[in-house]
C-alpha positions as a printed Julia matrix, in Angstrom:
523×3 Matrix{Float64}:
  40.31  13.43   20.63
  41.07  11.03   23.54
  43.51   8.08   23.37
  42.11   4.57   22.84
  41.03   2.91   26.15
  42.58  -0.39   25.05
  46.09   0.27   23.72
  48.17  -2.65   22.46
  50.25  -4.03   25.37
  53.5   -4.35   23.46
  54.85  -3.25   20.09
  55.66  -5.9    17.52
  58.84  -7.77   18.52
  60.07  -8.13   14.96
  59.64  -4.91   12.95
  60.56  -5.17    9.29
  64.19  -4.32    8.64
  63.52  -3.07    5.08
  60.33  -1.15    4.35
  59.05  -1.51    0.81
  59.59   1.31   -1.64
  55.94   1.51   -2.74
  52.78   1.68   -0.63
  50.71  -1.48   -0.27
  47.56   0.39   -1.32
  47.09   3.14   -3.9
  46.83   6.71   -2.56
  44.23   7.3    -5.29
  40.86   6.6    -3.73
  37.21   7.47   -4.26
  36.22  10.72   -2.59
  39.31  12.84   -3.35
  37.4   15.02   -5.91
  39.45  13.6    -8.82
  38.13  10.94  -11.17
  41.15   8.6   -11.28
  41.87   6.28  -14.2
  40.49   3.32  -12.23
  37.26   5.2   -11.4
  34.08   6.06  -13.28
  30.51   7.17  -12.57
  29.51   3.6   -11.71
  32.18   2.72   -9.11
  32.87   6.25   -7.8
  29.92   8.58   -8.54
  31.09  11.19   -6.01
  34.2   11.9    -8.11
  33.08  10.95  -11.62
  29.41  11.96  -12.04
  27.92  15.43  -12.58
  31.39  16.81  -13.19
  31.45  20.5   -14.04
  33.93  22.36  -16.24
  33.66  26.11  -16.78
  35.53  28.2   -19.33
  34.97  31.78  -18.16
  32.13  34.24  -17.59
  34.31  37.24  -18.41
  33.44  38.86  -21.73
  34.29  41.72  -24.08
  32.57  40.56  -27.29
  29.31  39.0   -28.38
  27.18  37.65  -31.22
  24.32  35.21  -31.71
  26.29  32.02  -31.09
  29.52  30.01  -30.77
  31.05  26.92  -32.34
  33.8   25.07  -30.47
  35.39  21.65  -30.09
  35.57  19.41  -27.03
  38.17  16.63  -26.86
  37.56  13.77  -24.43
  40.43  12.66  -22.18
  38.26   9.82  -20.84
  35.09   8.13  -22.09
  32.48  10.76  -21.18
  28.77  11.52  -21.47
  27.82  15.21  -21.76
  24.44  15.93  -20.17
  23.93  19.68  -19.65
  25.1   23.2   -20.54
  25.03  26.72  -19.11
  25.54  29.87  -21.2
  26.47  33.55  -20.79
  23.64  35.48  -22.45
  23.93  38.87  -24.14
  20.58  40.15  -22.86
  18.21  38.99  -20.16
  14.64  37.8   -20.61
  12.87  34.89  -22.28
  14.48  33.61  -25.48
  15.14  30.52  -27.58
  18.3   28.43  -27.27
  19.51  25.65  -29.57
  22.51  23.35  -29.28
  23.77  21.33  -32.24
  26.57  18.76  -32.23
  28.64  16.71  -34.67
  31.56  14.3   -34.39
  34.98  15.77  -35.13
  35.73  19.36  -36.09
  33.3   21.99  -37.33
  35.82  23.16  -39.96
  34.13  23.47  -43.4
  30.74  22.89  -41.73
  30.1   26.41  -40.4
  27.71  27.33  -43.23
  25.77  24.06  -43.59
  23.55  22.14  -41.17
  24.34  18.84  -42.91
  25.82  16.42  -40.39
  24.78  18.5   -37.37
  22.28  17.05  -34.88
  19.97  19.27  -32.83
  20.29  17.97  -29.25
  18.69  20.87  -27.34
  15.85  23.24  -28.26
  13.96  25.4   -25.81
  11.98  28.49  -26.86
  11.37  29.66  -23.26
  14.77  29.87  -21.59
  14.88  32.61  -18.96
  18.21  34.27  -19.72
  20.12  35.94  -16.9
  22.08  39.13  -17.41
  25.59  39.22  -18.86
  28.27  37.63  -16.72
  25.77  35.49  -14.79
  25.28  31.76  -15.35
  22.14  30.77  -17.31
  21.61  27.03  -16.8
  19.73  25.24  -19.59
  18.81  21.98  -17.91
  19.4   18.58  -19.49
  20.03  18.06  -23.2
  17.33  16.27  -25.19
  19.9   13.52  -25.71
  23.15  12.82  -23.87
  26.29  13.07  -26.0
  28.77  10.18  -25.74
  32.38  11.01  -26.6
  35.02   8.28  -26.59
  38.48   8.84  -25.13
  40.75  10.9   -27.43
  37.85  11.69  -29.79
  36.66  15.23  -30.59
  33.11  16.56  -30.71
  31.94  19.94  -32.03
  29.15  21.98  -30.47
  27.2   24.93  -31.86
  25.33  26.96  -29.21
  23.0   29.75  -30.35
  20.46  32.01  -28.62
  17.93  34.57  -29.84
  19.08  36.72  -26.88
  22.68  36.46  -28.05
  25.81  35.23  -26.28
  28.79  37.11  -24.87
  32.34  35.78  -24.73
  36.04  36.7   -24.87
  38.38  37.04  -27.79
  40.83  34.17  -27.98
  44.46  33.68  -28.97
  44.39  30.74  -31.38
  41.47  28.76  -32.77
  41.55  25.08  -31.68
  44.05  25.75  -28.89
  43.05  24.35  -25.47
  41.44  27.03  -23.31
  40.22  24.93  -20.36
  40.66  21.29  -19.3
  40.22  18.84  -16.46
  40.73  15.09  -16.08
  37.75  14.36  -18.36
  37.87  16.82  -21.26
  39.52  19.74  -23.03
  37.54  22.72  -24.36
  39.13  24.47  -27.35
  38.94  28.06  -28.51
  36.39  28.35  -31.32
  34.47  30.95  -33.31
  31.62  33.42  -32.89
  28.7   33.23  -35.31
  26.16  35.81  -36.51
  23.59  33.42  -37.97
  22.43  29.82  -37.82
  24.71  28.15  -40.39
  25.01  31.4   -42.33
  26.5   34.86  -42.03
  29.79  36.19  -40.7
  32.0   34.25  -38.28
  34.67  35.61  -35.93
  37.86  33.8   -34.9
  39.3   33.06  -32.43
  36.64  33.25  -29.72
  36.37  31.64  -26.27
  32.89  30.23  -25.64
  31.64  31.4   -22.23
  29.79  28.75  -20.29
  29.73  25.49  -18.32
  29.42  21.83  -19.3
  28.25  19.0   -17.02
  29.28  15.44  -17.8
  29.88  11.94  -16.41
  33.0    9.8   -16.81
  31.88   6.32  -17.88
  33.44   2.94  -18.53
  33.83   1.88  -22.15
  32.21  -1.41  -23.16
  35.0   -4.04  -23.4
  33.05  -6.46  -25.59
  30.09  -6.19  -27.99
  26.65  -6.35  -26.42
  24.43  -9.33  -27.24
  21.43  -7.04  -27.6
  20.85  -3.82  -29.51
  21.9   -0.68  -27.68
  20.03   2.63  -27.79
  23.32   4.52  -27.51
  25.63   5.27  -30.44
  28.88   3.36  -30.9
  31.97   4.69  -29.1
  33.94   4.28  -32.34
  31.93   5.59  -35.31
  33.06   4.9   -38.86
  35.44   7.35  -40.49
  33.83   6.63  -43.88
  30.29   8.01  -43.77
  27.86   7.39  -46.61
  28.13   9.59  -49.68
  24.34   9.65  -50.09
  22.8   12.82  -48.57
  19.79  12.64  -46.26
  16.39  12.23  -47.94
  14.64  14.13  -45.13
  15.85  17.74  -44.94
  14.79  19.91  -42.0
  11.04  20.35  -41.52
  11.52  23.78  -39.94
  13.23  26.12  -42.44
  13.22  29.82  -41.55
  10.17  31.68  -42.85
  12.0   34.94  -43.55
  15.56  36.16  -44.17
  17.77  36.92  -41.18
  17.92  40.62  -42.09
  15.65  43.08  -43.94
  18.08  43.39  -46.86
  20.46  40.43  -46.87
  23.42  40.53  -49.22
  23.61  37.6   -51.66
  27.38  37.32  -51.2
  28.64  38.57  -47.8
  32.27  39.54  -47.49
  34.58  36.9   -46.09
  36.92  39.49  -44.57
  35.14  42.47  -42.97
  37.26  45.52  -42.21
  38.77  45.88  -38.76
  39.98  49.48  -39.44
  38.28  52.76  -38.53
  36.62  54.99  -41.13
  39.14  56.62  -43.54
  37.19  59.9   -43.54
  36.89  61.22  -39.98
  35.77  64.81  -39.37
  38.48  67.12  -40.84
  38.7   69.88  -38.21
  37.31  70.96  -34.86
  35.32  74.21  -34.66
  37.5   77.15  -35.92
  35.95  79.78  -33.65
  35.6   78.65  -30.02
  33.95  81.23  -27.74
  36.45  83.67  -26.09
  34.18  84.19  -23.05
  32.61  81.04  -21.68
  29.59  81.63  -19.44
  29.83  80.99  -15.7
  26.87  78.59  -15.64
  26.1   75.72  -18.0
  23.49  76.3   -20.68
  21.72  73.08  -19.76
  21.07  71.35  -16.48
  23.69  68.77  -15.43
  20.71  66.51  -14.7
  19.88  65.06  -18.07
  18.58  61.89  -19.59
  21.33  59.34  -20.06
  23.3   59.84  -16.83
  22.09  56.49  -15.37
  20.02  58.25  -12.68
  16.26  58.66  -12.89
  15.93  62.32  -11.92
  12.77  63.77  -10.37
  11.81  65.3   -13.73
  12.27  61.97  -15.53
  10.25  58.77  -15.84
  10.05  55.7   -18.08
   8.05  57.65  -20.67
  10.35  60.65  -21.17
  13.66  58.99  -20.28
  13.47  55.2   -20.66
  17.25  54.76  -20.67
  17.44  55.96  -17.04
  14.0   55.07  -15.66
  12.92  51.76  -17.23
  14.1   48.22  -16.39
  15.85  49.58  -13.32
  17.57  46.9   -11.25
  18.11  46.84   -7.49
  19.95  43.97   -5.83
  20.18  43.23   -2.12
  22.99  40.66   -1.88
  23.81  37.16   -3.06
  25.92  36.41   -0.01
  24.3   33.94    2.37
  24.75  32.04    5.62
  21.18  30.9     6.33
  18.22  29.47    4.44
  14.62  28.28    4.57
  11.68  27.85    2.19
  10.87  31.54    1.76
  11.1   35.22    2.73
   8.7   38.04    3.55
   9.92  41.63    3.24
   8.69  45.16    2.62
   9.49  47.53   -0.26
   8.89  51.28    0.13
   8.57  53.36   -3.04
  10.57  56.61   -3.24
   8.93  57.36   -6.61
   5.82  56.06   -8.36
   7.05  52.67   -9.55
   5.87  49.51  -11.33
   7.57  46.26  -10.26
   7.83  43.78  -13.14
  10.29  41.0   -12.35
  12.29  39.19   -9.64
  15.41  37.06   -9.28
  16.12  34.77   -6.32
  19.02  32.97   -4.61
  18.0   29.32   -4.49
  19.02  26.78   -1.85
  19.46  23.92   -4.33
  19.7   23.76   -8.1
  17.29  21.97  -10.41
  13.66  22.35  -11.47
  11.27  23.58   -8.77
   8.15  25.66   -8.11
   8.28  29.36   -7.18
   5.44  31.56   -5.94
   5.36  35.29   -5.18
   2.55  36.86   -3.16
   2.06  40.56   -2.45
  -0.11  42.84   -0.31
  -0.27  46.58    0.35
   1.43  47.76    3.53
   3.26  45.61    6.04
   3.12  41.82    6.42
   2.96  42.17   10.23
   0.11  40.02   11.67
  -0.36  38.45    8.23
   2.47  35.91    8.3
   0.17  32.96    9.11
  -2.82  33.8     6.91
  -3.2   34.15    3.16
  -6.09  36.6     3.62
  -5.3   39.83    1.77
  -2.34  38.34   -0.12
  -2.46  38.17   -3.93
  -0.56  35.52   -5.89
   1.24  37.44   -8.67
   3.74  34.8    -9.82
   3.47  31.01  -10.02
   5.78  28.78  -12.02
   6.22  25.06  -11.33
   9.17  24.66  -13.73
  11.75  27.26  -12.7
  15.31  26.08  -13.39
  17.07  27.06  -10.16
  20.77  27.87  -10.28
  23.13  26.88   -7.48
  23.5   28.9    -4.29
  25.02  32.34   -4.72
  24.08  32.53   -8.42
  21.21  34.63   -9.76
  18.05  32.7   -10.73
  15.89  35.03  -12.82
  12.15  34.3   -12.79
  10.94  36.3   -15.77
   7.98  38.67  -15.65
   5.34  38.6   -12.93
   1.84  37.5   -13.92
   0.77  41.04  -13.04
   2.84  44.19  -12.62
   2.75  45.7    -9.12
   2.11  49.45   -8.93
   3.41  51.18   -5.79
   2.75  54.89   -5.27
   5.43  57.2    -3.91
   5.95  56.84   -0.14
   3.7   53.76   -0.02
   4.87  50.34    1.21
   4.25  46.93   -0.34
   4.97  43.5     1.16
   6.24  40.53   -0.82
   6.36  36.85    0.09
   8.71  34.77   -2.08
   8.76  30.99   -1.66
  10.38  28.09   -3.52
  10.16  24.3    -3.26
  13.95  24.3    -3.76
  14.36  26.69   -0.82
  16.01  30.11   -0.6
  19.28  31.2     1.0
  19.89  34.61    2.57
  21.79  36.49    5.29
  20.89  37.19    8.86
  19.91  40.82    9.38
  20.33  43.43   12.1
  16.83  44.86   12.58
  13.53  43.89   10.96
  12.04  46.72    8.82
  15.34  48.62    8.7
  16.46  49.67    5.19
  18.99  47.21    3.78
  19.25  48.49    0.19
  17.94  51.52   -1.7
  18.24  53.54   -4.88
  16.38  56.53   -6.3
  13.21  54.47   -6.84
  12.77  52.21   -3.81
  13.96  50.95   -0.44
  14.12  47.22    0.42
  13.73  46.45    4.13
  15.06  43.58    6.21
  12.34  40.98    6.69
  11.84  37.42    7.89
  12.53  33.85    6.81
   9.63  31.4     6.61
   9.43  27.61    6.87
   5.98  27.13    5.37
   3.43  28.82    3.14
   1.48  30.95    5.66
   2.26  28.48    8.43
   5.19  27.24   10.46
   8.18  28.9    12.08
   9.48  32.33   11.06
  12.96  33.77   11.62
  13.78  37.46   12.17
  15.58  39.52   11.07
  16.55  38.15    7.66
  17.85  39.86    4.5
  16.09  38.58    1.38
  18.68  37.68   -1.27
  17.66  38.68   -4.78
  17.0   41.31   -7.42
  13.95  43.39   -8.37
  13.36  45.04  -11.74
  11.0   48.01  -12.0
  10.06  51.15  -13.96
   9.68  54.67  -12.6
   6.39  56.06  -13.92
   4.5   59.34  -13.87
   1.49  59.61  -11.58
  -1.79  60.6   -13.22
  -2.37  64.3   -12.4
  -6.06  64.33  -13.28
  -8.82  61.69  -13.6
  -8.92  59.82  -16.89
 -11.99  60.23  -19.09
 -11.91  56.51  -19.9
 -11.71  53.42  -17.76
  -8.18  52.31  -16.87
  -7.06  48.72  -16.41
  -4.6   49.79  -13.73
  -5.49  50.51  -10.09
  -5.51  54.1    -8.8
  -2.28  55.45   -7.36
  -4.13  56.88   -4.37
  -7.02  54.65   -3.26
  -9.76  56.23   -1.11
  -9.72  55.66    2.65
 -13.55  55.84    2.67
 -14.84  52.82    0.78
 -18.48  52.8    -0.31
 -20.99  51.25    2.08
 -22.94  49.76   -0.84
 -21.67  46.32   -1.81
 -20.96  45.53   -5.48
 -23.9   44.36   -7.58
 -21.6   42.3    -9.81
 -19.65  39.84   -7.7
 -16.64  38.07   -9.19
 -17.29  35.37  -11.77
 -14.27  33.42  -10.51
 -14.8   32.65   -6.83
 -12.15  30.64   -5.01
 -12.68  26.88   -4.92
 -12.05  26.71   -1.18
 -12.53  29.08    1.77
  -9.76  31.57    2.49
  -9.72  30.6     6.16
 -10.32  27.38    8.07
 -13.54  28.69    9.7
 -15.21  31.26    7.42
 -18.23  33.21    8.67
 -21.5   32.37    6.84
 -22.65  36.02    6.78
 -19.82  38.53    6.25
 -20.3   42.05    7.63
 -21.26  44.79    5.2
 -19.26  47.43    7.1
 -15.88  46.0     8.11
 -13.93  47.95   10.74
 -10.67  49.63    9.74
  -9.33  49.53   13.29
  -7.63  46.54   14.92
  -9.46  44.72   17.68
  -8.63  46.05   21.17
  -8.36  42.5    22.5
  -6.24  40.49   20.03
């Protein structure tokens, strides 16, 4: 912010009398976040590669899939998609494509190419981005050409109603995305028009080849023929469906389903309402279906209120590291089944979740007593601030009412989170649990820790009923209330799966048969 120490001694003695009307260099330059006409992914990757165009994640309708058209404004290569799923969980996603419009091709797979198929996509909830990763093959679209896409998911897709099919809904310097249709089957069934596909497309802007290559290319031509062969393929699909798409499919579905209400609604309300209403309701205002899991309810007698409950801390962030430790306290008897995280960087990475009963205090630097309950080396991490769902834990975690359970979540892609106010203070709660402020970690049971930190993520759980009396048969689940007086007789049937390495760097050769339950007086 200081002036130059060597200023020019004198200004130019002969300034130009007539400045030119145009600048000597173009104001369009690499790094301005726009892929100019003179730029492409090769000479300006910062502006022209991994470009992202999003339609919308708002929704009011849904079905199993969408067809829509993309028109290229430059020569582009489409590499990846994200969708807006109808229901969360693991499901199968397919993406088909064909040159030109999908018109008259909605009910036939002829001419469509399957360019993405994944039976194990972890779908996020409605309104949240579900990234699919890279297509099985990149899709090249020449400038001013159109390409149709058909996206379908077994978990369904949600989207908005449109205004006019084939009108431009979203565009940038590289492409236009048109309004399309909703579909109820895979090249069969009812279609709905117009519909706005809800999702994101990633692509690169590339340079068109100016002259023919001297060697064979693995990529398709930018300018395909407009006179395809009249001979149909000799190799139809090897994976036809093994059963109809419904239990009683109609041979000829209607092409114009009704959009009107029933013509025979109930004729009259009750003719004799009571003249003397009672002063108290005949049923309790606490009833199944009010979105609260009441004390008399659980996942067995009221699943709509007490199962798949979701508690979120926050997806705001200003800090980050490789992981978080935090404590959950159960306000009811609960079973934790699934997590979502807020990742530091997007892409494929490994996630682990460890747990232990009670607090993590004095256990931050040792894996002793921690159990690994989730491990996945191929989690597709979303970008910062967007939910990354992990799917189900390898084992459900049972936490009895008023008991605490620690969790340690770590990712090779890193986690982001907020700074807290006080470690172990309650940051978020609902009728089933409390989530405390915890710490950030820089290594897996080693390295620096940061306190206080607010873990950023979501937990799914069920509220369950505690067993009131001992079962007459063996249970596969641990007891809700373990004894505080363990037997002094060691097990006669040790584990058949011992660890392949010691759990500490200097294990004792002869472990004690009566471990103390009190901490050492001289730590």
